[in-house]
N, C-alpha and C positions, 0 to 999 in steps of 0.2 A: 465485482465490488461491493429473487429473495428480497425482501424489504428490511431495511436496517437504517442506521443513523444517516446513511448517505443517500437516502431517497428510494424511489420506486423504480425498479429496473424495467426497461423496455426490452422484452425478449420474445422471440418467436418460439424458442425452445430452450429449456433449462435442463441440464443434465446434472444430477446430484453426484457427489463424490462417492456415494455408496455403491455406484455401479462402475467404479474405476477399473475393476478387474475385467469386466465385460468389455470396456473400452479398449483395454490393452490387447485383449485377444482379437477384437475386431480390427484394430489398427495394424497389428502384426500380420494379419491375413489379407490386408488390403493391397491394392496395386498402386498406391499413391506414388508419384514420381519422387525421386531423390534429387531434386534440383539444387544445384549449387551455383549456377550461373548468375551473373548480375541481373537484378530485377529492374525492369523498365520503370521510369518515373511515373508516379501516380498523379502528377500535375504537369500539364503542358500549357505553356503561355498563360500561367496563372490560374487555369481552370482545372478542376478535377477531371480525370479521364472518364469518358463515358463509353460503356461497352455496348457493342452492337447487339449481342445476344444476352438475355438475362443471366445473371450469375448469382449463385447463393454463396455468401461468404460466412464462414463460421469463425466466431470470435471467442477465444478461450480467455476467461477472466475470473478474477476472484469474486467472492460473494458480495463485495461492496461496490461492484461496478454498477453505475446508474447513469442514465441519460434520458432527457426529455423525449417524449414520443415525437414531437414535431422536429427535433433535431435529427433523429434517425430517419424520419420520413424525408427530410431535406436531402440527406445523403443518398437514400434510395432513389429519389426522384432525379437527382442530378447525374447519377452514375449507372443506373439500371442494375444495381447490385442490391440484393436482398440480404439483410443481416439476420443470422441465427446466433444466439448467445449460448455458449457452453460454460456453465459456472462450476467451479471445482474447489469450493471452500476458501480458506485463507490463502494468501499469496504463496506462502511456503509450501503448503499442501498442493496447491495448483502447480507450482513449478516442479516439485518432486514427481507429481503424476505425469506432467508433460515430458519429463526426462525419460520416463519409462517407455514412451512411444516416440522418442526422438528419431526423426527420419521417416516415420510413418504416423504423422500426427492426427489427432481427432479434430483439428481445426486448422485454419489458415494463418491466423494472426493471434498473438498472445499479448494481453495487456495486464499490467499489475506487477511485473517484475520490478523489484527495487534494487538499488545499488548494492545492497548487502547480499544479493543472490546472484550477482553477475559472474562470480567465479564459477559457480556450478553451471550456469547457462553456457559459459564459454567452454568449459571442460567437456560438456556433453554435446557440443556442437548443436545446440537446440535450435538456434535461429541462423538465418543467412544474412549477410550484409545488405544493408539498404541505406543509401545516402539520401535522406529526405530533403526535398527541395526547400520546404518551409522551415527547415532547421535554421536557416539564416535569420528567421524572425524570433528565435528562442533566445532568451536572456543568456549571455555567455557563461554565467555562473552555473547554469544547468547543461548547456550545450557542450561545455568543455569537459564534463565529467567522464564521458565515454568518447574516445576519439577514433575507434576502429569501425564505426558505422554499424555495429551489430544490433544495437537497439537505439530507440529514439525517445528522448525525454518527453513526457506528456504532462505531468503535474508534479507538484511538490507539497510537502506538509511537514509538520514537526510532531514527533511522538513525545508526549509529556505526561507527567502525573497530573490528573484532574482531581478536584475535590468537590464534595457536596457542601455548598456554601451554608445551607441551613443547619447541617449537622454540627458545624463548628460555631456558628453564631448563636444558636439556641442553647448549646451546652456550655458555652464559655471556654471551651478548650482552645489552646493555642493552635494556630494554623501552621503546618510545616512549611518551611521556606526553602529547604535545601535537601539534598540526598541524605545528609547526616541526620536530619530531623526525623526521617522515616524509621530510624532504628531506635528512637527514644521511647521509653516506657509509656509516655503519654499517648503514643500512637500504636500501641500494641494491638494486633488483630484488626487493624484498620485498612491495610493495603491489599489489593488484589492485582496480580500481574498475569501475563500470558506466558506460556511455555515457549521459549525461543526456538525450540525444535519444530514447532508447528505453527507459529504465529509471527507475522512480520512486526507488529508492534512489540511483541514479546522479545523478538530478536533485537529490535532497535533499542529497547530499554536496557537489555543486557550489554549492548555495545556502548550505550551511554555511560554505564558504570565503568566500563573499561577505559573509555575516554576520560572520565572524571578521576578515577583512582589509580589508573595505570596497572602495570603488572601483566600486560598482554603477552610479553615474551616469556613469562614465568610458566613453566609447564607443571609446576607443583600445585598441590591442593592449598598451598599457603600464599598464592598470588594475591596481591593487594586487592584487586577487584573481587576476588572470591571471599576474602575476609569480610568485605562489605556484605556480600550475599549471606554469609554465615550469620551476620548480625541481623539481617532482615528475617532470616529463617527463625532465629531465636526470638524475634519480636512478633512472630505469628503471621508472616506474609502468606497469602494463599495463592497458589498457582493453578490456573485453569488452561484449557486447551486453546482458546481463541478470544478475539475481541468481543464478539457478541455475548458469549457466556460471561465474560468479565463485566462488561458494561451493563447489559440488561439483567443478568441473573444475580450478580454479586454486589454491584455498586448501588448505593442508596440514593444517589443524586439524580436529578433530571428524570429520564425515562427508566432508570434502573429500579429494580424491584427487590434488591438485596439489602444488606445491613452494613456493608463496608463503605466508609465515606471517602476512600482514596482508591483510584483506579488508574492504570496506565491506559491512556487514550491519546487524544490529539489536541494541539493548540487551537484547532478549529472546531472542537466539539461544542463549546458554549453556544454559538448561534443556532445550533440544531435544537436547543432546549428553550429558546426564547419565543414566547407567545405574544408578549406585549413589547413591541419594538420601540416604545417610548421609554422603556426602563433604562436606568443608568447602567453603564458597563459593569459596575461593581455590584449590581443587583441581579445578575444572571443566576439561575439555579446552580450552575456549575462554574468553577473557576479553574485556573491553570497555574501550576507551579513552574514558572518559566525557566528557572535554573536547572530543571531536569530535562529540558527538551533536546531531542536528537533529530537531525535532519533526515528526511526521507524523500527521495525522488523516485517516481514511478515511470517505467518505460514500457514501450510496445515494441514488438519485433515480429518478423515474418518467420513462421516456423519452417524449419528445413523439411522438405517433402510436401509442402503445402500444395493442394490441388489448384489453388487460385492465387499465386504469389503477386500477380499484378493487381488484382482486386485488393489484396492485403495492403499493398503499397499505397493504393488510393485511399484506403480507410485510415492509414497512418497519417497521410497528408490531411485528411479531413479532421482528424483529432487535433491537428495543429492549426486548424482554421478557426476563424473568429467565433462561429456558432458553437462549436464544441467547447472551446476554451472558456467562453463566457458562461456556458451552461454548467460547467463542473462545480463551481463553488457551492451552489445551493442544491446540487444533486449528490455530489460525493464529498462535499466539505473539504476540498483541497484547493490549493492555489494553482492558477494557470502558469505555464512556463513561458508563454509568448509575451514578449514585452508590450506594454501598453494595453493589455486586456483589461477592460473595466471590471471592477468588483461590485457585486450587489451591495446596497447600503447596509443591510443587516449583517452580511458576512464581514464587511469592512469594519463595522462598528464593534461587533462582539467577539471577533477572533482575537485571541491573545497575540500581541506583537512579540516576536522572538528575534532580537537583533543579532545574536550570535549563538545559534544552536550548536550543540556538540556535534562532532562528526569524526570519522576515521577515514583515511584513504581507502577507496574500495579495493585497491590491490592488497592492502594489509588485511582487510576483512576476508578477501578471497583466499589468501594464504593461510589464515588462521581460524576461520569460522567453525569448521568441523571440530577442531580441537577445543575451541572455547565452549561450544555447545556441549561437547563431551565432558569438559571439566564442570560446567554448570550442572549437567544431568547427574553426574556422580554425586553431587551434593544433595540433590533433591529426589533421587530415586534409591 
């Protein structure tokens, strides 16, 4: 989920995506079991399972995964399971790399799959079913998204266009309020987005335009949502590979070092940029155009062929526990999915409220994602 907007990662080991080919070869030559049987519960009588012998659990996650040291230590102390983190870039890149080793994985559990990737995960038989005991504590709005038990919801957020507040107030330029405003001459050359083929925020923003403008069933280059992207392209939108490049390298607001005052990021990005917590909400360095927001739910799953599926189940249950859920907002700047989890004051105060984010049924995304990305890519390549 490396250091980034979502905090400092606690990791015993970090593997860069640049060694992905080595991982593929190693995984294919391994003797990892191809387990498909039901996985034993990771919680018994309300307590996490404790293993008699020490276990090393490998957690595959995107580069924005972050958790406090004391939270990981709590898990290791309670379960006799040592955590090793394997990071593999953005969630799209991570998922694609994991599919290459499906059945012979480089880790035991995967975190950071979002609902827009579930079609690929299911088709590749990447994970095995696990019915989390603590799923009963999850808000039904998120628990009901996936009903086959393949993955477990862990957090949610909204992908939205963010703006550099000072860039607009100091220049006197009008602030865009809707998708259509982003194509106006006043905002030429201001927006940076991520490639939907390699970035989950980029994919979410592309899906937001399909949800907003329609034309998802149109296979032609003249689909309504593609006409919008043609207008963005004509207005100088810049496309980069991932969130970190966009936010830190191209965006001018907050921690960004670039020149573009508009970026695809998250509704929860503003609290990460607040140093003075007494500041008014409308005085944060960055703001959010809430009409552009698209729902994103992140899931965890037990990788098919995992060496330690029971330990993986225990970690998933831990992620749904109070300590992990309460830690996420200021570590990964996402919302917990467990009902009643308290939010830190800073997060609650400065995160933009999105009452009705855009969304598409994940079954529709699963059936059309590759085509939509292909249509988008044909326009930008």
